[in-house]
N, C-alpha and C positions, 0 to 999 in steps of 0.2 A: 485489417492492417492498422486502421486509424485508432482502434481501441488499444491495441498493444503499444502503439506510439505514445498515446496519451498516458498510459500507465507508466511507461518508462520515463517520460518527462516528469510525471508526478513523483516518481521515486527519486529522481535526481534532485528536483527542486525541494521536496520535503526533507530529504536526508541532509542536504546542504543547509537548509534553513534551521533545522533542529540542531545540527552541529554548531552553527553560528550562535544561536540563541542560548543553547544549553552548555556551551563549552566551559564557562567559568562557574556555573551554579549547579548544574545537574550532574547526573551520572553518565551522560553521553559525552565522552571527552575525545574520542578519536573517530576518524572516518569509518573505520571498521565497526565501531559501536553504532554509529548512525545508520550504516547500511544494514546491519543486523536488526536494529530496531525497526527500520523501515520495512524490511521483509516480513518480520513477525507481525507488524501492525497491519500491513496491507492484506495479509492472509487472514486477519482477525483472530490469530492464535493468541497473541498477547501474553507471553510468558511472565512479564513483569520484572525481568532482570534489568531492563533499561526502560526508562519512561521519562517524558518531559515534565518539568516542574514550573517552567515559565508560562505566562499567558500565550505568548507567540508560539512556543513549543506545543502547547496543548491545542491551539488553533490549527497548527500544521498537522497534528495527529488526527484531529477531527476530519480535516479534508482528506487525509490519507485513508482513514477508515471508510469514508463515503466512497472514495475511489475504488477501494478493494471490494466493497459490497457490489458496486456497479459492475466492476470488471468480472467478478465471478458469476454474477447474474447473467451477464452477456455471454460468457463462455457456456454456461449451462443451457441458455436459450439456443445457442448455436448448435451444441451437441444434440439437444432434443430435436431441433429441426432436421438435422442430418439423419438421426435415427428414424424419425417419422417418414422422411422421404425414402429411406431404404425399405421400410416396412410397406409403404404404399406401392413401391415398384416390384415387390416380391410376389 
């Protein structure tokens, strides 16, 4: 529960920050653009259609990428643990 909460908070904070920092200089101009960029970045897909160009935007992206890697690592660990516990009980 805590990991999901932290990811959601990270998504809200970074998408808001990137929208604020990139609004007048980058290609992320709307809330929808910021949320799309956040989703694509946290999943580490990185299509490249939206990207930060300011230093603060890039810093936000770096934090979001680290959050995504940590989140998906935690999910994989959780699933692996559950599968192993099912295998050992069978």
